C-alpha positions, 0 to 999 in steps of 0.5 A: 519535515526533519532537517537534512543535517539532523537526519545525518546526526541521528544516523551517526549517533545511532549504534546499530548494534545497540538498537538491534540488541533490544530485540536480538541477543547478539554475539560477536563473529569476527568484525560483525555480530550474529544472532537469531533473526527477529523476522522469522523463526530459526534455530541456527543464527543467520542474522548478521549485523555489521557495525562498520557498514551500519547495516543488518542482513538475515541470510535466512529470510532475506531481510536487510537494511540500515538502522532506520530500516530496522526500526521501521520494520520492528515498530511498523512506522514510517521513515520520519517516525523512525528518525524521531524515535532514534533521535529521542533515544540518543538525546538529539533535539529535532526542530520542525521545518515548515513544509514547502509544498501544499498537497490538499489530499495529504492535508485532508488525510492528516486532518482525518488522522488527527480527528480519529486519534482524538476520538480514540483518546476521547472514547478511551477516557470515557470508558475509564472515567465516566459513570455511564461506562460502568456497564462497559467496564463490567463487560470487559472484566467478565471477558477476562480483559485486564486494564493493561489489555484494554489500554493496549488495544485502545478500547473505549466507550461512546457515550449514549448521546447525539453530541458527546464526541461532537461537543468534545471535538469542537471544544478541542478545536477539531475541524468539523470537516475532518470529523465528517470525512472520517465517519465520526459524525453524520449530517442530519437529513434536514441539514440543520447540523451533525450528530455522532455516528457511534452512541452507547457502544463499546469502541474498538479502534482499528489500526493500520500496520504502522499503528495509526487509528484509521477506523472504529468498530462499535459493539452495542451492549444492549440485548434489543434485537432491533439494534445492530450488534456491530456498526463500523466506520464507513469507507474513508480516505484512510480506511478501505475495509477491503484491505484492512485487518484488525490486529495487524499492527500487533501481529505483523512481527509474530506473523513474520516469525511464524511465517503463518497468519491465523485468521479469525472472525471477530475483534474479541477473538483477536484480543483474547488469543493475542493476550494469551500469547498466540500473537500471529492472529488477525481478523476480517472484522466480521466481513467476508475475506477479500483479495486485498486483505489476503495481499496484506497478510501475504506481506508477512507470511505465506501460510494462512490458517483459517479458524471460523465458527463451527456454525453454518455461517462460519463454514460458508465463510471459510469456503468462500475465503479458500479460493481467494487466498489460493488465488493470491498464492497462499497455502491454506489450512483450516481448523474447525473448532467444536460446535458452539465454540469460537476462538475467544470462548475456547481460549478463555475456557480451556486456555492457550495450551489446549488450543495449541493441542487442538490445532496440532491434531485438527488442522487440515489443508483446504482440500481435506477440509472440503472433502470432510465437509462433503462427507458431513453433508452426505455428499461424498457417498452419492456418485452424482454429488461426489462428482460435483464436490470434486469439481468444486475442489478442482475449481479451487485448485485451478486458481492456484498460480504455482504449477507445482502446488497444483500438481501436489494438490492433484496427487492428494485429491487422487489419493482420496478420490482414486479417480486417477491423475490423468482424468483429474488433470484433464478436468483441471485443464478444462476448468482453467481454460474456462476461467481464463476466458471468463477473466478476459471477458471481465477485463474487456468489460472493465475496460469498457466500463472505465471508458464510460466512467471517464466520459461521465466524469468529464461531463460531470466535472469539466475541469477535472484531469484529462478533460479537454479545454472548452472550445476556443479556450487554451488550457492553462499551462500546468507549469504555471500553477494557480496561485496558492493564496494559502492560509495557515491552520487546519482550515487552509484547505477550505478556501478557493484558489485563484484560477491560473490565466491561460498561457498564450504560448499554449495556443501554439502547441506543446512543441512550440512551447518546448522550442521557445523555452517558455516554461522555465518551471516553478522557481525559475526566473523567466527572464534568464531561464535557458530553453531545455535541450531538445533533439529531433526524434524519428517523427521530427518531434522535440523531446527530452535529450537522451543521455549520451552513452559515450559520456557515461561509464558502463555501470553493470550494477545499476548505480552511477559510479560518477561524482554527484552533479553540482546541484545534487544529481545528474538529471539523466537517469542512472541507466544509459538508455531511459527508454526503449526506442524500438519501432512501435507497431500501433496494431500490435498489442503492447508487450505486457507481461502475464498477469500472474507476474504482476506486482501484488499491489501497484506502487502508488509512486509509479501510478502517480508518475504515469498519471502525471504524464497522461494528464499534463503531457509534454512538460511532465513527460520531458521532466519525468523521462529525464529523471528516471528510466523503465529500470526504476519501475517495479510493477511489470505492467506499469513499466511496459506502460512507461516504455510505450508512452516514451515510444509514442512520444518519440514518434510524435504520437499523442500521449494522453488519457484520451489516447490510451483509453482508445488503445487496445487491452489492457490500456483502458483498464490501466488508465481507469485504475490510474486516473479515475481512482483520483476522485476521492470521497472528500473531493465529491463532498467539497464539490457539493458544498461549492468548493473547488480543490486544485489537487495538482497546483504544482504538478512538477513538485508532485512528480518530484515527490513520486520520483523520490519515492520511486528512486528510494525503493529502487535503491533499496532493491539494488542494495538487497541484491548486493547483500545477497551477492555478498553472502555468496561471494568469495573472499576476493570478491567481497571487497568489491561487493562491499564497495557497491553496498557502501555506494548503495547506502550513500545513494539511499542516504542522499535520496532520503535526506536531500530535498526534492528540488536538489534531487530532481532540478528543473531541466 
C-alpha cells in the first residue's frame, strides 16, 4: 500500500501536460491545451487539458479525469500501479506500507498471479535458451515472428517433462498451492504428488486488460492425430474463460480509437494482424463467443467485425455469435475470407494493405451475411426455406435492445425480401413475445435452482454465510471476528484461525445488542465506547439514525459542500435521505427496472455491500446504511434491492439470505448471484484438505473497502457530469461549475488517499 502523503507528492509533482504529451501533440489554447483525442479517432481536436485544474476532458467521446486516470486508461493499469509509474518518472521514492487487513481471497489471488508470472518468465526463458526448444524457435521464425514480437506477447515453451516447471517453481520458493490453483500443475490420481499441466508445447500467455498473465494456451508441435492441438488453462479464481479475450491488453486503446473491434479465432491470427499494424484485433481463443466476452469488447467499442475461417465450422461459429453480440447492443458486421484462408495466413501471404482492401469491399452487415449464406446453401430460392431463413433473421433482430436499430433492420430486410414492412413487423412482435415468455420461465427456473443450491450449500457447509446457527447455540457476533493468528509469508493463508466465542448478548437478539451498545466494533475500547444513536421506526425498531435534513444544506449536485468531519468524513451519506421510507406492500413486486436498463456487469463493490447486509444483518445494515445511500448505487437492480432492504429494516421485517430467497421475483435470483458465487474454487479445494477458511473475519473492514470503491466510482461519475456541464455552460456559469469540478476532485483525492478507517469510522 502506498502511503497517503506519497500519493499527494506524486500528484503535485506530475505535470499533466507533460504526461499527456507523451501520447498527444498538444497546442496551447488560452490557459488550456488541446489536441486530437487518444481514445477515439477524430480530425478536429476536441481533447482539452487544463493544467490549472490538473484534468483532461474529451468533448467528443466523453473521456475525462486527472493524471492518474490518464495513465490508468492509456496503460491499462490500476490506481496503485499508475501512482508508482508516475513516481518512478518524477524520481519519487515510495516506501512500502504494510497492509492492515487480511483478505484470504485477495491473498490467494496474489499468490496465483505470482505463480502465473513466474511460469510466463520460465516458459519464455526456456524458449530463448533451451536446446529442446529449437523446434519451437524454428516454427515461430517460419511464421514470420521476429524476436521482438515473441518478447512482446511473452511466447514461451514448456519443456517435455512432467516436472520441468514444478521443479523450477519449487526451487524459486513458489507455493505449491498457488501452482495448483492456477492450473499450472495437476494432482496425480494416486495422490503421490503433482505434475506439469503443459508439456512439450508452445506457450501463449493470456493477459487481462491491465496486462497481467491470467492463463496460458499451449499448442503442440507434434503432428500426431492423438494429441490435442491446443490445451488451455482451467477456470481459476483469476481466469473466467467466458469473459476473456486474447490480445485485449494490446488492442484496447486501438479499439477505442477505431470504435470497432475485429474478432478472429486464434492466437496467431491476433499476433500476425497486430504485428502488421491492424491493432484493434482480439480472439476468443478458439471457444464459442459468449455474452461475457461481448461485454468486455463493448467497453472499448460499439461495432463488432467478425472474421471467421471460411470452412463450415467457422461459418457456424459466426452465425452463433451474431445473436449474442446483437443482444448486448453491438452493431455486427461480418467478413468472410477466401476459401482456405484465415486472417493469419492471408496477412502473411498478401500483406496488411491487401487485407484492408478486401475488408473494404467484402464486409457486410449481419443481415446481408445471413441472406448471402442462405443463397450459397440454395435456401433463398425455395419459398419454404426462404420462410425459415427470414424467421431466423427476425429472431436475430428480435434480440436487438434498441428499437430504432430494429426498425432499420426491418427496412433493410424488406428491401431484400420484398415481403412488406407490416408483415415483418407483425412476425417480429410474435417472436419478441415468445422470447419474453421464455426469458421469464428461465428466470423463474433460475430462482428455483438458486434456492435449491442455497439449501444444498447450507447442508453441505453448515458454517457458511447465511447458515442458521445450530439449535441452542448462539451465532458468533460478526463484530467480534475470529482471532487472526496471522503468520507472515506466502503460507500464512493455510493455517487455521481460532473460532470466535459466542457473544452472550446475541441470545437477546440484534435489537438488544444495538440498544445496549454491546458491539463497539473493531479497534474500539469496550469500556469507553458509546452506544450508537438509535431511533424508533414505524415498527418500533431501533435502527441507524437518519441524517436530519435541516442540519445539512441543500446540495443539488450530490456533493456535500460542508467542511470535512474532524475524523475525515461525516458518517451520514451525502444525500439528505439515505433510504426511501415509503410504505412497502409485501404482496407487491419490488420496483425493479426493466432488465434492458440493467448495468452491463454488476459492480462487485455493490454486490459485496448487499451480501454483507444479507449475511450479517443489523450491525452491517446500520454501518453501511449510515455511510452510503441508494444514490451511490449505479446498478439499477442492486439500487432497488438496497432501497427495499432499508424499508424492510425500518419496518422491523427480517433482512437475511433466507428471507429474500423466499421473496418474489427477482429477489431469489439476485440472492443466488450475490451470495452463492462466493463459493470459489480454492475454498472447495481447501475444504477437501480439511482446512477452514474464514473469509469474513472482519466484515466491517470488508464493508469499508467496498464503500471506498463505491464512493470513488460515484464521485468519478459526478465529476464527469460537471465536466460535461462545463462544456455547455456560459462564461458566467463556468466559474460556478469550475468550483464543483474542483470540489469533486478534492473529494476524489480524499477518498483515494485517506484510510478506510478515517473515511468510514465506527458509529
